[in-house]
N, C-alpha and C positions, 0 to 999 in steps of 0.2 A: 839061115843066117843066125849067128849067135850074138846075143846082147848081154852085157853085164851091167847091172845096176848097183852102184856103190852108195850105201845109205849111212850117214853119220849124224850124230847129235849136233845140233847147231851150237856155235860158240855161246857160252854163257848158260847152257842147259846142263843141269846136273847129270853126271854119268856114273851111277853107282857101280856098274859093271867095270868100267874103266878104272875107277878107284880101287876096286877089289883086285883087279889084275896088277895094278901098280904096287899095292901092298904085298901081294904074293911074290912078285918078282924081287922086291926088296928083301922079303923073308928068305928067299932062296940065295941071297948073297949078291944079287946084281946091284951095283952101285950106280949112282948118277941118273936114276930114273926120274924124269920130269913128269909132266902131265901125261896120262894115258887115256885115250878115248877109244871106246869099243863101238864098232859098227857092224854092218852085215854086207855081204855080197850075194846078189841073186843073179844066177845065170839063166837066161831064157833062150830056148831054141825057137826061132821064129821062121815061119814059112815065107815071109817077105824077102825078096831078093834085092830090092833097091836099098842101099845103105841109109840114105836120108830118110826114107819112109820107115825103115826098121827102127832107126833111132827115135823118130817122132812117136812111133807106136810104143816103144819101151818107155819113153818119157811120160806119155799119157798114162801108162800102167803104173809108173812110179807115183805120179801125182794122185791118181785115183785110189791106189791100194797099197803099194809097196812101201811108201814112206809117209809118215805123218808130217806133212809139211809145216805144221805149226812148230814142232820141236826138232825136226830132222831136215837135213839137206841131202841132195842126191846128185849124182852125175851118171851119165850113161856112156858106155863104150860099145861100139859095134864092130864085129870082125867077120 
């Protein structure tokens, strides 16, 4: 079973990578760019076959390693 973990900076946390992307897009001539936030997507191939247990396992991984829950939020999708 495949799980995707989406990790993003929490609201109010500075995002220098997002700022740099926003400035670069403006420099390339893209107008109307508002706030840009940069995150990461982590794909996991899990041996678990039960979707609920796979999601719980991926959420545990995110809390313990994949996301810094002090400054980042995450969500998990299982397919």
